[in-house]
C-alpha positions as CSV (number, residue, x, y, z in Angstrom):
1,M,59.1,-64.0,30.6
2,S,58.2,-60.9,28.7
3,D,55.9,-58.4,30.2
4,A,52.5,-58.6,30.1
5,P,50.5,-56.3,27.5
6,E,49.2,-53.7,30.3
7,V,52.6,-53.3,31.9
8,R,54.7,-53.0,28.5
9,G,54.3,-49.3,28.0
10,S,56.6,-47.8,25.6
11,H,58.3,-51.0,25.0
12,A,55.2,-52.7,23.4
13,P,55.6,-53.8,19.8
14,G,54.9,-50.8,18.0
15,G,55.6,-48.7,20.8
16,M,58.6,-47.3,19.1
17,A,56.7,-46.4,15.9
18,A,53.7,-44.9,17.4
19,A,56.2,-42.9,19.5
20,R,57.9,-41.6,16.7
21,E,54.5,-40.4,14.7
22,A,53.3,-38.8,18.1
23,L,56.6,-36.9,18.1
24,V,56.6,-35.7,14.8
25,A,52.5,-34.9,14.9
26,W,53.5,-32.7,18.2
27,V,56.5,-30.7,16.4
28,N,54.5,-30.2,13.2
29,E,51.1,-28.5,15.5
30,E,53.6,-26.0,16.9
31,P,55.3,-23.6,14.0
32,A,57.7,-22.1,16.5
33,G,59.2,-25.6,17.3
34,R,58.8,-27.3,20.3
35,V,61.3,-27.7,23.1
36,F,62.5,-31.0,24.1
37,L,64.6,-31.0,27.4
38,Q,67.6,-28.7,25.9
39,V,66.8,-28.7,22.4
40,R,64.6,-27.2,19.9
41,L,62.8,-29.4,17.6
42,L,61.6,-27.5,14.4
43,H,59.5,-28.2,11.3
44,M,60.8,-26.5,8.4
45,G,58.1,-27.4,5.9
46,E,57.6,-30.2,3.3
47,G,58.4,-33.1,6.0
48,R,61.6,-31.5,6.8
49,Y,63.0,-30.9,10.5
50,E,65.8,-29.2,12.2
51,I,67.0,-29.6,15.5
52,R,69.3,-27.2,17.6
53,H,70.4,-25.9,21.0
54,V,67.5,-24.1,22.6
55,R,70.3,-21.1,23.7
56,D,71.6,-21.1,20.0
57,V,67.7,-20.4,18.2
58,R,68.4,-16.9,17.2
59,R,72.0,-17.6,15.8
60,S,72.8,-17.9,12.4
61,L,73.8,-20.8,10.4
62,E,76.9,-19.2,10.1
63,S,77.7,-18.4,13.0
64,L,77.5,-22.0,14.1
65,E,80.3,-24.4,14.5
66,T,78.7,-27.8,13.3
67,V,76.0,-27.7,10.4
68,T,75.1,-31.0,9.0
69,D,72.5,-32.9,7.7
70,D,73.8,-36.3,9.2
71,P,71.5,-37.7,12.3
72,Y,74.3,-39.9,13.6
73,A,76.4,-36.6,14.1
74,A,74.5,-36.4,17.4
75,I,76.2,-39.1,18.7
76,E,79.3,-37.1,18.7
77,L,77.4,-33.6,19.7
78,G,76.2,-35.5,22.9
79,Q,79.1,-36.6,24.2
80,T,80.8,-33.5,25.7
81,T,80.0,-30.1,27.3
82,N,81.0,-26.8,26.2
83,S,84.0,-27.3,27.9
84,G,85.2,-30.1,26.7
85,D,84.3,-32.5,29.8
86,H,82.7,-36.1,29.2
87,R,78.3,-36.1,29.7
88,P,78.1,-39.6,31.5
89,L,74.5,-38.3,32.0
90,K,72.7,-37.5,28.6
91,T,69.6,-35.5,30.3
92,S,72.1,-33.5,32.7
93,P,71.5,-29.8,31.6
94,N,74.6,-29.5,30.0
95,L,74.3,-30.4,26.1
96,R,77.2,-28.5,24.5
97,Q,76.0,-25.3,21.9
98,G,77.2,-24.4,18.7
99,W,75.6,-27.0,16.0
100,V,72.6,-27.9,14.4
101,L,71.1,-30.4,12.7
102,V,69.4,-29.5,9.4
103,D,66.7,-31.1,6.3
104,L,66.5,-34.6,8.4
105,D,63.0,-36.3,7.7
106,A,60.8,-37.2,10.1
107,R,62.9,-40.8,10.8
108,A,65.9,-38.7,10.7
109,L,64.7,-36.5,13.1
110,W,63.8,-39.0,15.6
111,T,67.1,-41.0,15.1
112,A,69.2,-37.7,16.2
113,L,66.9,-36.9,19.3
114,D,67.4,-40.6,20.4
115,Y,71.2,-40.2,20.2
116,L,70.8,-37.0,21.8
117,Y,68.6,-38.1,24.5
118,P,68.4,-41.9,24.6
119,A,64.5,-43.5,25.2
120,C,63.7,-40.4,26.2
121,A,60.9,-39.8,23.4
122,L,59.7,-43.2,24.0
123,H,59.5,-42.1,27.7
124,W,57.7,-39.0,26.6
125,H,55.3,-40.7,24.4
126,A,54.4,-43.5,27.1
127,G,54.4,-41.0,30.0
128,R,51.4,-38.9,28.1
129,Q,49.6,-42.1,27.3
130,S,49.9,-43.1,30.8
131,T,51.6,-46.6,29.8
132,L,55.3,-45.9,31.0
133,R,56.3,-49.1,33.0
134,V,57.7,-47.6,36.2
135,T,60.3,-49.9,38.6
136,H,60.2,-48.3,41.8
137,W,63.7,-48.0,44.0
138,S,63.0,-51.2,46.5
139,E,63.1,-53.4,42.9
140,V,66.3,-51.6,41.2
141,A,68.0,-51.5,44.1
142,A,67.6,-55.5,45.1
143,R,69.1,-56.5,42.1
144,Q,72.1,-54.6,42.6
145,T,75.5,-56.9,43.7
146,G,78.6,-56.4,44.6
147,M,79.8,-53.4,45.9
148,Y,76.5,-52.3,45.1
149,G,74.4,-54.6,46.6
150,A,74.3,-52.6,50.4
151,V,72.2,-49.8,48.7
152,K,69.0,-51.8,49.7
153,L,69.8,-50.7,53.2
154,L,69.1,-47.3,52.6
155,P,66.1,-46.2,54.3
156,P,63.1,-44.0,52.7
157,A,64.1,-40.7,54.1
158,V,68.0,-41.2,53.0
159,V,66.7,-42.2,49.4
160,R,64.3,-38.8,49.3
161,N,67.4,-36.7,50.3
162,T,69.4,-38.4,47.8
163,V,66.8,-38.2,44.9
164,R,66.4,-34.8,45.7
165,A,70.5,-34.1,46.1
166,C,70.8,-36.3,42.2
167,C,67.7,-35.8,40.5
168,G,66.8,-32.0,40.7
169,D,66.1,-29.6,38.0
170,E,69.8,-28.5,38.4
171,V,71.7,-31.5,37.6
172,C,68.8,-33.3,35.4
173,L,65.9,-32.4,33.5
174,R,63.9,-35.6,33.7
175,R,61.2,-36.2,36.1
176,V,61.5,-38.7,38.4
177,A,58.4,-41.3,38.0
178,W,58.6,-44.0,40.6
179,D,59.2,-44.5,44.2
180,V,60.6,-46.2,47.3
181,D,58.4,-48.7,46.7
182,E,54.6,-49.3,46.3
183,E,53.5,-48.2,49.5
184,T,56.4,-45.6,50.1
185,P,56.1,-42.5,48.0
186,L,59.2,-40.5,47.4
187,A,56.6,-37.1,48.4
188,L,59.4,-34.9,46.8
189,P,59.0,-31.0,47.3
190,P,57.8,-29.4,43.9
191,E,60.3,-28.2,41.6
192,G,60.3,-24.7,39.5
193,E,59.0,-24.9,36.0
194,A,61.1,-25.8,33.3
195,E,60.6,-24.9,29.6
196,G,59.2,-27.5,27.1
197,E,57.9,-31.3,27.9
198,R,58.5,-33.5,31.0
199,V,60.0,-36.3,30.3
200,P,59.5,-38.9,33.1
201,C,62.1,-41.2,34.5
202,P,60.9,-44.5,34.9
203,E,63.8,-46.4,37.3
204,A,66.7,-45.3,39.1
205,C,69.7,-44.6,36.7
206,S,73.1,-46.0,36.9
207,M,74.3,-42.3,38.0
208,F,71.8,-42.7,41.0
209,I,72.9,-46.2,42.3
210,S,76.9,-44.8,42.2
211,F,75.6,-41.7,44.2
212,A,73.5,-43.7,46.4
213,R,76.6,-46.0,47.3
214,Q,78.1,-42.7,48.6
215,V,75.5,-41.4,50.6
216,L,75.2,-45.0,52.2
217,V,79.2,-44.5,53.3
218,Q,78.3,-41.6,54.5
219,E,75.4,-42.6,56.3
220,R,76.7,-45.4,58.2
221,A,80.0,-43.6,59.5
222,P,80.0,-42.2,63.1
223,R,78.5,-38.7,63.7
224,L,79.6,-36.2,65.9
225,E,77.9,-33.4,67.9
226,L,79.2,-30.2,66.2
227,P,78.0,-27.2,68.5
228,G,75.1,-25.5,65.9
229,L,75.7,-27.7,63.1
230,G,74.5,-30.8,64.9
231,R,75.4,-34.5,63.9
232,L,77.4,-34.8,61.2
233,A,80.3,-37.5,60.0
234,A,83.8,-37.3,59.8
235,E,83.5,-36.9,56.0
236,E,80.7,-34.4,55.8
237,I,83.0,-32.4,58.5
238,E,86.1,-32.8,56.2
239,Q,84.0,-31.7,52.7
240,V,82.8,-28.4,54.9
241,R,86.3,-27.5,55.3
242,S,87.5,-28.1,51.8
243,V,84.7,-26.5,50.1
244,V,85.5,-23.5,52.3
245,A,89.3,-23.8,52.1
246,A,88.9,-24.1,48.6
247,A,86.8,-21.4,48.2
248,A,88.9,-19.1,50.4
249,T,91.7,-19.4,48.0
250,G,90.3,-18.6,45.1
251,Q,90.4,-22.2,44.1
252,S,87.5,-23.3,43.8
253,H,86.2,-25.7,41.3
254,L,83.6,-28.6,40.3
255,A,84.3,-31.9,40.2
256,R,83.4,-33.9,36.8
257,E,80.1,-35.3,37.1
258,G,80.4,-38.5,38.0
259,E,82.9,-37.9,40.5
260,F,81.5,-38.3,43.9
261,G,84.7,-38.9,45.7
262,D,85.9,-35.3,45.2
263,P,84.5,-32.8,48.1
264,T,83.2,-30.3,45.4
265,N,81.1,-32.5,43.3
266,V,77.8,-31.1,42.7
267,R,75.3,-34.2,44.0
268,R,77.6,-34.6,47.0
269,M,77.3,-30.4,47.7
270,R,73.3,-31.0,47.3
271,Y,73.3,-33.5,49.4
272,L,75.3,-31.9,52.1
273,A,73.1,-28.6,51.9
274,L,69.8,-30.8,52.9
275,R,72.2,-32.6,55.5
276,L,72.8,-29.4,57.1
277,A,69.2,-28.0,56.9
278,E,68.2,-31.1,58.4
279,E,70.6,-30.8,61.3
280,K,69.6,-27.2,61.7
281,E,65.7,-27.6,62.0
282,R,66.8,-30.4,64.4
283,V,69.0,-27.9,66.9
284,G,67.4,-25.3,66.2
285,E,68.6,-21.6,66.0
286,L,72.1,-20.9,67.8
287,P,71.7,-18.5,71.1
288,A,73.3,-15.3,70.7
289,A,76.9,-15.1,71.6
290,E,77.3,-13.5,74.9
291,L,80.0,-10.8,73.6
292,P,80.1,-7.4,74.5
293,C,78.5,-4.8,71.8
294,E,78.5,-1.3,70.5
295,G,75.1,0.5,71.1
296,C,73.5,-2.7,72.7
297,P,70.0,-2.1,72.1
298,K,69.2,-5.3,74.8
299,A,67.0,-3.8,78.1
300,V,68.9,-6.9,79.9
301,P,72.8,-6.6,79.1
302,C,74.9,-9.4,78.4
303,K,77.0,-10.5,80.9
304,G,80.4,-8.6,80.6
305,C,78.7,-5.7,78.7
306,P,81.2,-2.8,79.4
307,M,78.8,-0.6,79.0
308,V,77.0,-1.3,82.5
């Protein structure tokens, strides 16, 4: 059954045309161009437009590797990072540089932007009109099946940390617009100011669901009480060892974006950092070590102090 008109949001009949008109008008209003996620949209006059990476706005056309008037070139441009790695999440802040799309009309502007950032302009417009349809985590999790079906078991506090690790500024440029459910807000801490417009995220994406499954595996594992660190799962302890060992030998690297089995995956390390912060708050500060020290200023010396 089709959604009721009041909840259709950007997917209502005519929604795309209205969003395209709003986007073009918004770009036309600013002579210096508009920043949309990681691209600058610029009206060149006479109904023609240009799109380029925000970090390339001061570069000449001659210095850029790709200069084309083909909006469908955006398909390939959005596939890889500067280093050539695949981009599974198009709203990650790792769009490659070195290109410009020129001499686009309004329809081509929309087409190119939609290939660079699928559905983002629609959601941007719906968010500005307060018509964005949001699907909360409880509904998204309930429709998962197979090996992802158990993500519905994650408690709200864990979902909140999963969002902070998987959806923050450093890993995704969208803003989460959904909550755990109608009665349970995510209550996320504020993030820093970002350049350009905010693009809302109406529901958890496949990247988040995959990461939530990794979190579920860790949360289900038995935890060991480690002095000073708190209760950590065996996999978390091994992750700490792996990251420290790699850094100590100068072999530290970051796993690819979707490789959640790798201890150096950015989202996994962000989640571990949140867990360690929680455990530190629970166990408190470490007591001072009872070791002799030179020039100890304590009124009461430590046990075994050689200066007594």
